[in-house]
C-alpha positions as CSV (number, residue, x, y, z in Angstrom):
1,M,81.8,129.9,149.9
2,K,83.1,131.0,146.2
3,H,82.7,134.9,145.7
4,P,80.2,135.3,142.9
5,C,82.9,137.0,140.6
6,T,84.5,133.6,140.5
7,R,81.2,131.5,139.7
8,L,80.2,133.8,136.8
9,A,84.0,133.7,135.5
10,A,84.0,129.0,136.2
11,S,80.4,129.0,134.7
12,V,82.0,131.5,131.4
13,L,84.9,129.6,130.9
14,F,82.7,126.5,131.3
15,S,80.0,127.8,128.7
16,M,83.3,128.9,126.0
17,A,84.9,125.7,126.3
18,A,82.2,123.5,125.4
19,V,81.1,126.0,122.1
20,T,84.8,125.6,121.5
21,N,84.8,121.8,121.7
22,A,81.4,121.9,119.8
23,M,83.4,123.4,116.4
24,A,86.2,121.4,117.2
25,V,84.1,118.0,116.3
26,D,82.5,119.4,113.6
27,G,83.8,118.3,110.9
28,V,87.4,116.5,112.0
29,E,88.5,113.6,110.6
30,T,91.5,111.6,112.0
31,F,93.8,110.3,108.9
32,T,96.6,107.5,110.0
33,S,98.1,105.3,107.7
34,G,102.1,103.9,106.9
35,G,104.3,105.1,104.8
36,S,104.4,105.7,101.3
37,F,105.0,103.6,98.4
38,F,104.0,105.6,95.2
39,K,103.9,109.0,93.8
40,R,103.2,110.7,90.9
41,V,103.2,114.6,90.5
42,V,101.4,116.3,87.6
43,T,102.6,119.8,86.6
44,N,101.4,122.4,84.3
45,T,102.9,125.7,82.7
46,N,99.9,126.6,80.4
47,P,97.8,129.6,81.7
48,Q,94.6,128.9,82.3
49,T,91.3,130.8,82.5
50,T,87.6,130.2,83.9
51,S,84.2,132.3,84.8
52,T,82.4,129.2,85.2
53,T,79.7,129.4,88.7
54,T,79.6,125.6,88.0
55,F,82.6,123.1,89.1
56,Q,84.5,122.2,86.1
57,D,87.1,120.2,86.2
58,L,91.1,122.2,85.5
59,P,92.8,120.4,82.6
60,S,95.7,119.2,83.0
61,A,95.5,118.5,86.8
62,G,94.0,115.3,87.4
63,T,95.3,111.2,86.2
64,T,94.4,108.2,88.0
65,V,96.4,105.9,90.4
66,F,95.8,102.3,91.3
67,V,95.1,100.5,94.1
68,P,96.5,97.9,94.9
69,P,93.8,94.8,95.7
70,Q,93.0,93.6,99.0
71,T,94.0,96.8,100.6
72,T,93.0,99.8,101.8
73,V,95.5,103.3,101.1
74,L,95.1,106.8,102.4
75,V,95.4,108.9,98.8
76,S,97.0,112.5,99.3
77,A,96.9,114.8,96.7
78,A,98.9,118.1,96.8
79,F,98.1,121.2,94.6
80,N,99.4,124.3,94.4
81,A,99.5,127.2,91.0
82,E,100.6,130.7,91.0
83,V,96.5,132.4,91.0
84,R,95.0,135.2,90.2
85,C,91.2,135.9,91.0
86,N,89.2,139.8,89.9
87,N,86.6,141.0,88.9
88,T,87.8,145.1,88.6
89,G,85.0,147.7,90.2
90,N,82.5,144.0,90.7
91,T,82.4,144.7,95.4
92,A,80.3,141.7,95.5
93,Q,82.4,139.7,98.0
94,D,83.4,136.6,95.5
95,W,86.6,134.1,95.6
96,C,87.4,131.6,93.1
97,E,87.2,128.2,93.9
98,A,88.5,125.0,94.1
99,Q,88.1,120.7,95.1
100,I,90.1,117.5,93.9
101,L,88.2,115.1,93.5
102,I,89.4,111.5,94.6
103,G,88.0,108.4,93.2
104,G,84.3,111.1,92.0
105,V,84.1,112.5,95.9
106,E,85.7,115.4,97.4
107,G,88.6,114.9,99.5
108,S,88.7,115.8,103.3
109,P,88.2,118.6,104.4
110,Q,84.9,118.2,101.9
111,A,84.4,122.3,102.1
112,S,82.0,122.1,98.9
113,S,80.0,119.0,100.3
114,N,80.1,120.5,103.9
115,G,78.9,124.1,103.8
116,P,77.6,126.7,104.4
117,D,81.3,127.5,103.8
118,T,83.2,126.7,100.5
119,F,87.0,126.6,99.5
120,A,87.9,129.9,98.3
121,L,91.1,129.4,96.5
122,K,92.0,133.6,95.8
123,S,89.3,135.7,96.8
124,T,88.5,139.2,94.5
125,N,89.0,140.9,97.6
126,A,85.4,143.0,96.6
127,G,86.8,144.1,93.5
128,G,90.1,144.7,95.0
129,E,92.4,142.3,92.9
130,T,93.4,143.4,89.2
131,T,94.6,142.0,86.4
132,A,97.9,141.8,88.2
133,S,97.4,139.9,91.6
134,W,98.9,136.7,90.8
135,A,100.2,135.3,94.1
136,A,101.1,131.6,94.8
137,H,98.5,129.2,96.6
138,G,97.3,125.7,97.2
139,M,95.5,123.2,99.3
140,N,95.9,119.7,100.2
141,R,92.9,116.9,100.5
142,Y,93.1,113.2,101.6
143,R,90.8,110.1,101.5
144,C,90.8,106.3,102.3
145,I,89.8,104.1,99.8
146,R,89.1,100.6,99.8
147,N,90.0,97.4,97.7
148,T,88.6,94.4,98.4
149,S,88.9,93.1,95.1
150,T,91.5,90.6,93.4
151,A,92.6,93.5,91.1
152,P,94.4,96.8,91.1
153,M,91.4,99.3,91.8
154,A,91.5,102.5,89.5
155,V,90.5,105.8,91.4
156,N,91.1,108.9,88.9
157,V,91.9,112.4,91.1
158,K,91.6,115.3,89.8
159,V,91.0,119.1,90.8
160,Q,87.9,121.5,89.3
161,W,87.9,125.4,89.3
162,K,85.0,127.8,89.3
163,V,84.0,131.2,90.7
164,T,81.1,132.6,92.5
165,N,78.4,135.5,91.2
166,F,76.6,136.0,94.6
167,A,75.9,139.4,93.2
168,G,74.3,137.8,90.0
169,A,76.2,140.4,87.9
170,T,77.0,140.3,84.7
171,A,80.7,140.5,85.4
172,V,82.3,137.3,86.7
173,P,84.5,136.6,88.1
174,D,88.0,135.7,85.8
175,F,89.8,132.8,87.6
176,W,93.4,132.5,86.3
177,V,95.7,129.2,86.9
178,D,98.8,128.7,85.5
179,D,102.4,127.0,86.6
180,S,100.4,124.5,88.3
181,A,101.7,121.1,90.4
182,L,99.1,118.5,91.4
183,S,100.7,115.8,93.8
184,I,99.6,112.5,94.9
185,D,101.0,110.0,97.3
186,M,99.3,106.8,98.4
187,S,100.3,104.9,101.3
188,R,98.9,101.7,103.3
189,D,96.6,100.7,106.0
190,C,94.4,104.5,106.1
191,T,92.4,104.4,109.2
192,V,90.0,108.0,109.7
193,T,88.5,108.2,112.9
194,S,86.3,111.9,113.8
195,P,86.2,112.4,118.0
196,V,82.6,111.6,119.7
197,G,80.2,114.3,119.1
198,T,77.1,114.5,116.7
199,A,75.2,111.5,115.7
200,A,74.7,113.0,112.3
201,F,78.1,113.4,111.8
202,G,78.7,110.0,112.8
203,A,76.1,108.7,110.5
204,A,78.3,111.0,107.8
205,A,81.6,109.0,108.5
206,A,79.5,105.6,108.6
207,K,78.2,106.5,104.6
208,R,81.5,107.4,103.5
209,T,83.7,103.9,105.0
210,A,81.0,102.1,103.3
211,T,81.2,104.0,100.5
212,D,84.5,103.4,99.9
213,A,84.4,99.7,100.1
214,Q,82.1,100.0,97.2
215,S,84.6,102.4,95.3
216,T,84.7,101.6,91.8
217,A,86.5,103.4,88.8
218,K,85.3,107.1,88.1
């Protein structure tokens, strides 16, 4: 007969494992493809700032690529830049957000589409960041695109940016982006899978697959 403490420890470990598994399954996608056959890089050395609280296109951080006919490809987009996110004196826990749209859909991981969290490229540090708080930051996003037509499919890839303003303050964060680079790769025979988990996630994945099959230029 096992000691009560042993049974309790086993129960706790089982509970922790169940919670960890549930957390791991939610939002997990695995992308697999063959070798890369295309690469494009868009760079910009001009500093830009915004205080918009709705997503807008980041100027000079986008391009259009073409998916070959009768092909499924993995579009990989990487963005990095020198950024700053400051709102000196405002102690609200705000941040500066970014997302990458691939064919009009946010690339995975879809932080902005599947809340409640969003992707903070840089935080205001509750007012602690200043106009001299520059730092290099980056992100990567992915999407499978299927072109079932007999002609090349135009797929727009672009970075969007915005700030948060949770306190509803008059002074909103200032988002600075400089010396940026958007790098895009395409590789053949893309597949995307998710662990067996919630039905909701499976439905979302199925819906995304159907959308990819009907993708048009955006």
